[in-house]
C-alpha positions in Angstrom: 23.7 -62.9 -15.8 24.1 -59.5 -14.5 21.1 -57.9 -17.2 17.9 -58.7 -15.2 19.7 -56.5 -12.2 20.5 -53.6 -14.5 17.0 -53.7 -16.0 15.4 -53.4 -12.4 17.8 -50.8 -11.2 16.8 -48.9 -14.3 13.0 -49.5 -13.6 13.6 -48.5 -10.1 15.4 -45.4 -10.8 12.6 -44.5 -13.4 10.0 -45.0 -10.6 12.2 -42.7 -8.4 12.0 -39.9 -10.7 8.3 -40.3 -11.7 7.8 -40.3 -8.0 10.0 -37.1 -7.5 8.0 -35.6 -10.4 4.9 -36.1 -9.1 5.5 -35.1 -5.6 7.6 -32.1 -6.7 4.3 -29.6 -6.8 1.5 -31.5 -5.1 -0.6 -28.5 -5.2 -0.7 -28.0 -9.0 -1.8 -30.6 -11.7 0.1 -31.0 -14.8 -2.3 -29.2 -17.0 -1.8 -25.9 -14.9 0.8 -23.2 -15.8 2.9 -22.1 -13.0 2.0 -18.8 -11.5 5.6 -17.3 -12.3 4.7 -17.9 -16.0 1.3 -16.8 -15.9 2.5 -13.3 -14.6 5.0 -13.2 -17.6 8.2 -15.0 -16.3 10.4 -12.0 -16.1 11.7 -9.5 -13.5 8.1 -8.3 -12.9 7.1 -11.7 -11.8 10.2 -12.2 -9.8 9.3 -9.1 -7.9 5.8 -10.0 -7.7 6.4 -13.6 -6.1 9.2 -12.4 -3.9 11.9 -13.9 -5.9 14.0 -10.8 -5.6 13.2 -9.8 -2.0 15.6 -6.9 -2.1 13.9 -5.4 -5.0 10.3 -6.5 -3.5 11.1 -4.6 -0.4 12.4 -1.3 -2.2 9.1 -1.1 -3.8 7.0 -1.9 -0.7 9.3 0.9 1.5 9.0 3.5 -1.7 5.3 2.9 -1.9 4.9 3.2 1.9 6.7 6.3 2.2 5.1 7.9 -1.0 1.8 7.2 0.6 2.7 8.2 4.0 4.1 11.9 2.7 1.3 13.0 0.4 -1.4 11.4 2.5 -0.6 11.7 6.2 2.3 14.4 6.2 0.3 16.7 3.9 2.7 17.5 1.1 1.9 17.8 -2.5 3.4 16.0 -5.3 4.8 19.3 -6.7 6.4 20.5 -3.7 8.2 16.9 -2.9 9.5 16.7 -6.2 10.9 20.3 -6.6 12.4 19.8 -2.9 14.1 16.5 -4.0 15.2 17.9 -7.2 16.6 20.9 -5.5 18.3 18.8 -2.8 19.7 16.6 -5.6 21.3 19.6 -7.7 22.8 21.3 -4.4 24.7 18.0 -3.4 26.0 17.4 -7.0 27.1 21.1 -7.2 29.1 21.0 -4.1 30.4 17.6 -4.9 31.4 18.9 -8.1 33.1 22.0 -6.6 35.0 20.1 -3.9 36.4 17.6 -6.5 37.6 20.0 -8.6 39.6 22.0 -5.3 40.5 18.7 -4.0 41.5 16.8 -7.1 38.9 14.1 -6.7 36.6 12.4 -9.1 33.5 13.7 -10.1 30.2 12.5 -9.2 29.4 9.2 -11.2 26.3 10.0 -12.8 24.7 7.5 -15.2 23.8 8.4 -18.8 20.3 10.4 -18.2 18.6 9.3 -21.4 16.1 6.9 -22.3 16.9 4.0 -24.5 15.0 3.0 -27.7 14.8 -0.4 -26.6 13.1 0.3 -23.3 10.8 2.5 -25.2 9.9 -0.3 -27.6 9.2 -2.6 -24.9 6.5 -0.1 -23.0 5.3 0.2 -26.3 4.7 -3.3 -27.2 3.2 -3.9 -23.6 0.7 -0.9 -23.9 -0.1 -2.2 -27.4 -1.2 -5.7 -26.0 -3.2 -4.0 -23.1 -4.9 -1.7 -25.8 -5.8 -4.6 -28.3 -7.4 -6.5 -25.2 -9.7 -3.6 -24.4 -10.6 -3.2 -28.0 -11.1 -7.0 -28.6 -13.5 -6.8 -25.3 -15.3 -3.9 -26.8 -15.8 -5.5 -30.1 -17.2 -8.7 -28.4 -19.6 -6.6 -26.6 -20.6 -4.1 -29.3 -20.7 -6.5 -32.6 -21.4 -9.8 -31.0 -23.6 -9.0 -28.4 -22.2 -11.3 -25.5 -24.3 -10.6 -22.9 -22.2 -12.2 -20.4 -19.1 -10.5 -21.3 -21.1 -7.3 -20.9 -22.5 -8.0 -17.4 -19.1 -9.0 -15.9 -17.3 -5.6 -17.7 -20.3 -3.5 -16.2 -20.0 -5.2 -12.8 -16.4 -4.9 -12.9 -16.4 -1.2 -13.8 -19.2 -0.5 -11.2 -17.0 -2.2 -8.5 -14.2 0.0 -9.3 -16.7 3.1 -9.3 -17.8 2.5 -6.0 -14.2 1.5 -4.3 -13.0 5.0 -6.1 -15.9 6.8 -4.1 -14.3 5.4 -0.7 -10.7 6.2 -1.5 -8.9 8.8 -3.3 -6.7 8.1 -6.3 -3.2 7.8 -4.5 -4.8 5.5 -1.8 -5.9 3.3 -4.6 -2.6 3.1 -6.3 -1.3 2.1 -3.2 -3.4 -0.6 -2.1 -2.9 -2.1 -5.6 0.7 -2.5 -4.9 -0.1 -4.1 -1.7 -2.4 -6.3 -3.2 0.3 -7.0 -5.8 3.0 -8.1 -3.6 0.8 -10.1 -1.3 -2.0 -11.7 -3.7 0.3 -13.8 -6.1 2.9 -15.1 -3.4 -0.4 -16.5 -1.2 -2.0 -17.8 -4.7 1.1 -19.6 -5.5 1.3 -21.1 -2.0 -2.3 -21.9 -1.5 -3.4 -22.3 -5.3 -5.1 -25.8 -4.8 -7.6 -24.4 -2.0 -8.1 -20.9 -3.8 -8.9 -22.9 -7.2 -11.4 -25.2 -5.3 -13.2 -22.2 -3.6 -13.4 -20.3 -6.8 -14.7 -23.2 -8.9 -17.4 -23.4 -6.2 -18.2 -19.7 -6.6 -18.2 -19.9 -10.4 -20.7 -22.7 -10.2 -23.0 -20.7 -7.6 -22.6 -17.8 -10.0 -23.5 -19.7 -13.1 -26.5 -21.3 -11.4 -28.1 -17.9 -10.1 -27.2 -16.3 -13.8 -29.0 -19.3 -15.4 -31.9 -19.0 -12.9 -32.3 -14.8 -13.6 -32.2 -15.4 -17.3 -34.9 -18.1 -17.2 -37.0 -15.8 -15.3 -36.6 -12.9 -17.8 -37.3 -14.9 -20.6 -40.5 -16.0 -18.9 -41.6 -12.8 -18.5 -41.1 -11.8 -22.2 -44.1 -11.4 -24.5 -44.6 -14.4 -26.8 -45.4 -13.9 -30.2 -47.9 -16.3 -31.7 -48.1 -17.1 -35.3 -51.2 -18.1 -37.3 -50.2 -20.7 -40.0 -52.1 -20.3 -43.1 -53.6 -23.5 -44.6 -53.0 -23.9 -48.4 -55.3 -25.9 -50.3 
């Protein structure tokens, strides 16, 4: 006599689970990937989405300090690098001498070498990006993709225009700031941003079709005379 109660309890628990799953991420549809997965799902994605706030804050402070030293204080990269190395060498030298005289442990220096695993990971990432650039160049050159050509040309023109307004270090600093703010902002307001981007894409596509139709209308048409065969 208790079996119907078990069925109803199980069905109610299933409905509760489905309700929680549907309301767990209301701003994301099931077909969309999470932003963390789009960014690679590793340590870099954790830093960009502020899942590791200490590392993200350290990167932000280092980038701000570097930009201030080189752009506002007037230091050069060579002078700052040489002074930092000189200070480090002096500290380690006196530390080692005082440790030998006072029977103290030597400074704990890590193994100053680059592992083969790290070099392999960097090479793999570089290979992926180089292959993407070559694939885009192949699409434009051999297949004549006009839309892709216009996108690349517009993107390069925009980079050139922005580069004429700022120097390289300021552009790198702006890129770091955007990398630490745009992903977390997009993850928080993804539904609204996607809606606006879809509207913008529709407007751009409509304008592109109009321009393409006008260009095709202005192109001279060739007339072909058909020969009648008796």
